[in-house]
C-alpha positions as a printed Julia matrix, in Angstrom:
419×3 Matrix{Float64}:
  -67.79  128.28  33.97
  -71.29  129.19  34.94
  -73.76  126.52  35.98
  -76.33  127.88  33.61
  -79.42  125.7   33.99
  -82.63  125.52  35.92
  -81.8   124.2   39.36
  -84.6   123.45  41.79
  -84.03  121.56  45.03
  -87.64  121.31  45.99
  -88.63  117.76  46.81
  -91.4   116.06  44.88
  -92.67  114.44  48.18
  -92.52  116.46  51.33
  -95.26  115.42  53.82
  -98.65  113.88  54.2
 -100.16  117.23  53.07
  -97.23  118.84  51.22
  -96.17  118.16  47.66
  -93.37  120.65  47.36
  -93.21  122.97  44.39
  -91.84  126.51  44.13
  -93.21  130.1   44.75
  -93.08  133.49  46.49
  -94.15  137.15  46.74
  -93.3   140.69  47.85
  -94.3   142.49  51.06
  -93.72  144.81  53.93
  -90.39  143.88  55.52
  -87.2   144.67  53.59
  -84.44  145.34  56.13
  -81.64  143.24  54.64
  -78.94  143.87  57.26
  -78.01  140.63  59.02
  -78.93  140.9   62.68
  -75.62  140.51  64.48
  -73.84  137.35  65.6
  -76.25  135.87  68.09
  -76.47  132.23  68.98
  -79.29  131.85  66.43
  -77.52  133.53  63.48
  -75.88  131.23  60.83
  -73.75  132.88  58.14
  -74.73  132.15  54.53
  -73.12  133.25  51.26
  -73.89  133.33  47.57
  -70.31  132.61  46.47
  -70.46  130.23  43.44
  -70.32  127.03  45.47
  -67.7   124.45  46.35
  -67.0   122.87  42.99
  -63.61  123.87  41.61
  -63.77  125.84  38.35
  -67.59  125.67  38.21
  -69.82  128.54  39.24
  -73.18  127.63  40.78
  -75.13  130.78  40.1
  -77.67  132.12  42.6
  -77.19  129.51  45.39
  -76.8   130.26  49.1
  -74.3   128.03  50.98
  -73.48  127.48  54.62
  -71.46  125.15  56.87
  -72.89  122.41  59.07
  -71.35  120.51  61.99
  -72.48  116.94  62.49
  -71.46  114.75  65.44
  -71.8   111.1   66.39
  -74.73  111.35  68.8
  -73.7   112.09  72.32
  -70.01  112.42  71.5
  -67.35  114.96  70.6
  -66.55  113.12  67.4
  -67.67  115.79  64.96
  -67.1   116.9   61.36
  -67.66  120.27  59.71
  -69.05  120.28  56.16
  -68.96  123.46  54.13
  -70.58  124.21  50.84
  -74.04  123.07  51.95
  -76.96  124.51  49.97
  -79.58  126.35  51.99
  -83.0   125.28  50.69
  -86.38  126.52  51.91
  -88.01  124.23  49.35
  -87.07  120.9   50.99
  -86.81  119.36  54.44
  -83.84  117.82  56.24
  -80.13  117.66  56.18
  -78.57  115.63  53.37
  -74.81  115.33  53.1
  -72.57  113.67  50.54
  -70.66  110.82  52.15
  -67.66  111.99  50.18
  -67.8   115.35  52.05
  -67.25  113.66  55.42
  -63.69  113.0   56.7
  -62.24  109.58  56.0
  -63.22  107.17  58.77
  -66.04  109.35  60.01
  -69.32  107.56  60.11
  -72.78  108.07  61.69
  -74.92  105.2   62.96
  -77.34  103.95  60.31
  -80.99  103.39  61.07
  -82.27   99.81  60.64
  -85.56   98.08  60.42
  -85.99   94.37  61.21
  -82.28   93.82  60.67
  -82.1    95.63  57.36
  -80.55   99.01  56.69
  -82.92  101.91  56.04
  -82.24  104.06  53.03
  -83.76  107.32  51.9
  -84.66  108.35  48.34
  -85.55  111.9   47.36
  -86.71  113.0   43.93
  -86.51  116.6   42.75
  -88.78  118.39  40.31
  -85.94  118.56  37.77
  -85.93  114.75  37.47
  -82.77  114.11  39.51
  -82.66  111.97  42.65
  -80.53  111.23  45.74
  -80.06  107.88  47.5
  -78.32  106.84  50.67
  -78.56  105.54  54.22
  -80.7   107.1   56.88
  -78.43  107.98  59.8
  -78.55  109.77  63.14
  -76.43  112.8   64.13
  -76.26  115.68  66.5
  -76.48  118.72  64.14
  -74.93  122.01  65.16
  -75.78  125.32  63.48
  -74.71  128.68  64.93
  -75.16  128.19  68.67
  -78.07  125.76  68.27
  -77.97  121.97  68.5
  -80.46  119.41  67.13
  -79.67  116.3   69.15
  -80.45  112.89  67.62
  -81.53  114.25  64.25
  -82.26  111.76  61.48
  -80.24  112.8   58.39
  -79.66  111.5   54.91
  -76.13  110.43  53.83
  -75.92  110.63  50.02
  -74.01  107.52  48.95
  -74.5   104.89  46.29
  -74.67  101.37  47.71
  -72.81   98.28  46.62
  -76.07   97.07  44.98
  -78.47   98.47  42.42
  -80.66  101.39  43.46
  -84.31  100.4   43.28
  -85.98  101.59  40.04
  -88.83  103.04  42.16
  -86.26  105.56  43.29
  -84.15  106.1   40.18
  -87.12  106.15  37.83
  -84.88  106.91  34.87
  -83.66  110.15  36.47
  -80.14  111.56  37.13
  -78.22  110.3   40.15
  -76.61  113.34  41.78
  -74.51  111.43  44.31
  -71.33  113.37  43.68
  -70.05  116.93  44.23
  -69.9   117.48  40.54
  -73.49  116.3   40.08
  -75.05  118.01  43.09
  -73.0   121.17  42.89
  -72.88  121.21  46.7
  -71.6   119.09  49.55
  -75.17  118.66  50.75
  -78.51  120.33  51.18
  -79.87  121.87  54.37
  -83.63  121.72  53.89
  -85.32  124.32  56.08
  -88.72  124.22  54.43
  -92.18  124.51  56.06
  -92.62  120.86  57.24
  -91.11  119.2   60.29
  -90.1   116.0   58.48
  -89.61  115.0   54.82
  -92.56  112.71  54.29
  -94.85  112.81  57.33
  -97.93  110.65  57.62
  -97.63  109.47  54.06
  -94.65  107.32  55.06
  -95.86  106.38  58.58
  -97.02  102.79  59.26
 -100.42  104.2   60.25
 -101.01  105.16  56.58
 -101.48  101.56  55.36
 -101.45  100.5   51.79
  -98.24  100.75  49.77
  -95.43  102.98  51.06
  -94.32  105.82  48.72
  -90.84  105.48  47.16
  -89.12  107.49  49.88
  -87.79  104.9   52.4
  -86.47  101.4   51.65
  -85.26   98.52  53.84
  -82.31   96.78  52.14
  -80.15   93.82  52.9
  -76.41   93.87  52.54
  -76.7    92.73  48.95
  -79.83   94.69  48.07
  -83.32   93.15  47.8
  -84.73   96.53  48.77
  -88.39   96.78  49.79
  -90.38   99.95  50.22
  -90.71  100.7   53.93
  -92.99  102.66  56.18
  -91.04  104.72  58.74
  -92.62  106.4   61.79
  -92.71  110.17  61.65
  -90.33  110.43  64.57
  -87.63  108.44  62.68
  -87.83  110.27  59.29
  -85.34  112.79  57.96
  -86.12  115.78  60.11
  -86.09  119.53  59.74
  -83.2   120.18  62.22
  -84.69  123.47  63.39
  -87.65  121.72  65.07
  -85.25  119.88  67.39
  -83.61  123.07  68.7
  -84.56  123.65  72.38
  -85.76  127.13  71.39
  -85.85  129.17  68.16
  -87.53  126.15  66.65
  -90.61  127.48  64.81
  -89.04  128.63  61.55
  -86.21  130.5   59.85
  -85.57  134.01  58.58
  -83.33  134.38  55.44
  -81.58  137.75  55.06
  -79.68  138.71  51.91
  -78.83  142.2   50.76
  -80.28  143.7   47.65
  -78.53  142.95  44.34
  -78.8   145.46  41.51
  -78.48  143.25  38.47
  -75.23  141.27  39.11
  -72.91  140.91  42.13
  -69.68  139.04  42.43
  -70.82  137.48  45.74
  -73.3   138.14  48.56
  -73.11  137.55  52.27
  -76.14  137.16  54.5
  -77.65  135.3   57.39
  -80.03  132.52  58.28
  -81.66  133.36  61.6
  -83.4   130.6   63.53
  -86.78  131.12  65.12
  -89.61  133.6   64.41
  -90.56  136.04  67.17
  -88.34  134.19  69.68
  -85.54  136.74  69.95
  -85.12  140.47  69.2
  -83.41  139.63  65.9
  -86.2   137.57  64.35
  -89.32  139.62  64.96
  -91.9   139.74  62.17
  -92.23  143.5   62.38
  -94.22  144.84  59.39
  -93.84  141.61  57.3
  -97.02  140.34  55.64
  -97.89  136.72  56.4
  -98.98  134.5   53.49
 -100.41  131.19  54.69
 -100.1   128.05  52.56
 -102.69  125.56  51.36
 -102.64  121.83  52.09
  -99.9   121.36  49.52
  -97.66  124.08  51.01
  -98.4   126.45  48.14
 -100.06  129.82  47.6
 -101.32  131.59  44.54
  -99.44  133.95  42.27
 -101.54  135.98  39.82
  -99.49  136.63  36.71
 -100.44  137.5   33.16
 -104.11  136.92  33.86
 -103.53  133.41  35.26
 -103.96  132.29  38.85
 -100.95  130.07  39.42
 -102.2   128.11  42.42
  -99.16  125.9   42.93
  -96.67  128.64  43.63
  -94.05  128.75  46.38
  -90.93  130.46  47.67
  -87.7   128.39  47.32
  -84.2   129.51  48.07
  -82.96  126.26  46.47
  -84.05  127.38  43.0
  -81.44  129.56  41.27
  -83.89  131.74  39.35
  -87.52  132.87  39.12
  -89.38  130.15  37.17
  -92.84  130.87  35.71
  -94.85  130.23  32.51
  -94.74  133.02  29.89
  -94.74  131.96  26.26
  -94.14  135.54  25.13
  -90.59  135.52  26.53
  -88.13  133.66  24.32
  -86.18  130.91  26.1
  -82.42  130.65  25.63
  -81.42  128.04  23.09
  -80.79  124.47  24.22
  -77.22  124.71  22.87
  -76.49  128.04  24.6
  -74.61  128.58  27.83
  -77.98  129.24  29.56
  -80.42  126.45  28.72
  -83.54  126.54  30.89
  -83.54  130.33  31.27
  -85.24  133.21  29.48
  -83.4   135.34  26.9
  -85.52  138.42  26.14
  -84.16  140.96  23.64
  -84.22  143.67  26.3
  -84.58  143.86  30.09
  -88.26  143.23  31.06
  -89.83  144.88  34.09
  -92.76  142.74  35.25
  -95.02  142.34  38.27
  -97.17  139.63  39.89
  -99.41  139.43  42.9
  -99.05  136.88  45.62
 -102.17  135.72  47.52
 -102.0   133.6   50.68
 -104.71  131.2   51.77
 -105.54  133.73  54.43
 -106.37  136.33  51.75
 -103.2   138.36  52.25
 -102.09  140.0   49.01
  -99.0   141.78  47.83
  -97.52  142.89  44.55
  -94.05  141.8   43.57
  -92.09  143.83  41.03
  -89.26  141.88  39.33
  -87.13  142.04  36.18
  -86.0   139.44  33.65
  -82.82  139.82  31.67
  -81.15  137.9   28.9
  -79.43  135.0   30.68
  -76.83  134.42  27.92
  -75.79  138.04  27.96
  -75.66  137.98  31.8
  -73.35  134.98  31.93
  -71.14  136.17  29.09
  -70.59  139.57  30.72
  -70.56  138.74  34.4
  -66.92  137.78  34.82
  -67.7   134.87  37.09
  -70.23  136.68  39.32
  -72.33  134.48  41.6
  -75.5   136.57  42.25
  -78.03  137.62  39.62
  -81.28  139.45  40.51
  -82.77  139.26  37.02
  -82.31  135.56  36.25
  -85.5   133.73  35.29
  -86.8   130.94  33.15
  -89.8   128.86  32.1
  -91.18  126.08  34.35
  -92.23  122.68  33.04
  -92.94  124.18  29.56
  -96.1   125.7   28.11
  -98.83  127.64  29.74
 -100.96  126.91  32.83
 -103.91  124.91  31.66
 -106.07  122.12  33.13
 -104.01  119.73  30.97
 -100.69  121.2   32.03
 -100.98  121.69  35.83
  -97.17  121.47  36.14
  -96.95  124.95  34.67
  -99.46  126.33  37.19
  -96.8   127.55  39.51
  -94.5   130.53  40.01
  -91.24  129.41  41.62
  -89.87  132.35  43.54
  -86.25  131.31  43.75
  -83.19  132.96  45.22
  -83.5   136.27  43.3
  -86.71  136.89  45.31
  -84.65  136.79  48.55
  -82.29  139.65  47.56
  -83.16  142.69  49.63
  -85.95  141.04  51.62
  -86.44  139.43  55.01
  -88.09  136.13  54.15
  -89.61  134.06  56.92
  -90.65  130.41  56.7
  -92.81  129.16  59.51
  -92.84  125.4   60.15
  -96.1   123.44  60.3
  -97.18  122.44  63.77
  -94.7   124.71  65.64
  -95.65  127.63  67.9
  -96.04  130.96  66.27
  -95.66  134.62  67.44
  -98.67  136.18  69.17
 -101.19  137.33  66.63
  -99.78  135.3   63.77
 -101.78  132.45  62.15
 -100.8   128.8   62.61
  -98.05  127.62  60.33
  -97.05  126.84  57.74
  -96.64  130.24  56.13
  -94.23  132.58  54.45
  -93.82  136.18  55.42
  -91.81  139.09  53.94
């Protein structure tokens, strides 16, 4: 069956300056041919995902190798979602081989746990661990990662907050998430001891029977964007997926590490769109300036406010998506904090019709839906975003530059997107 619902893997809390949302644009670079098999090229595929008899539409997956630090004791985990809207590697404990374990981080004798909340209301919980992470020919030694696993005690309500616990393959739809977003770590200064006050509900120190307390964790010990730990090619990623004309059974592409560091990751004619302090830019659509917009490969559609487009019924096979009577050809304009502008042309089709006629296809270029409900108003800021999900990536070279890392000569300081 088709996983026909809004899926966004953007984290609610991302860094001291970054509250992740969702957004994108259209620009100068559109060569969609994967650049060879270099040491910085990781294969990705939109193939329906790893859950048997369930199709995860519009999601790019890859494989990740994790090793006990400094050893040859390693495990390969496939079916990991590639997500430019979050930061850090998060793996289901159930996806690791029996008996394989990574050392857990501790604080004052208590185990450290990580909680992440997504904009769709779901959450993930589990221990903070350390691993050597291998992707393509690159290695991130001593990376702090999140192992998704329910404990033998009650998860703190500050984490669960009445949301859905997606601690299983069936719930998550993937064996893990590889967050390659624009920040170097998942919480930054907001979770660092130097912040003072009350720690946000991201890290917890727990005893063996629970009694979890919110914890500050130094930036250098937080869940890290693995790319920043590569010895080179560590300033961002380039996602390449071929164009999709409506529907495709599956799509193969590449995630290339580094920007301007090798011949296969040059910016070329791509337009750079810098982000604001919340890692967003502006999308002008339907006369509204959607200032909390973002580009997010972890969202399986384009999500934006438009009350003129009918949504699919709640009882349909495509809740959370749009169901126009006919194919709509639309456009929007992306504007970076640096003033860069570019028009994006896109289409929206009837999601119910798409899923009913697709014969199990995994890639949909015209899949879209409403975000947060209603229109963008001062009273409804949640709708003031355009989430440029995976359909935006089809047929484009999309770069994500990481905050604080070096950039190619002539490019502005990160974070930014370019395409």
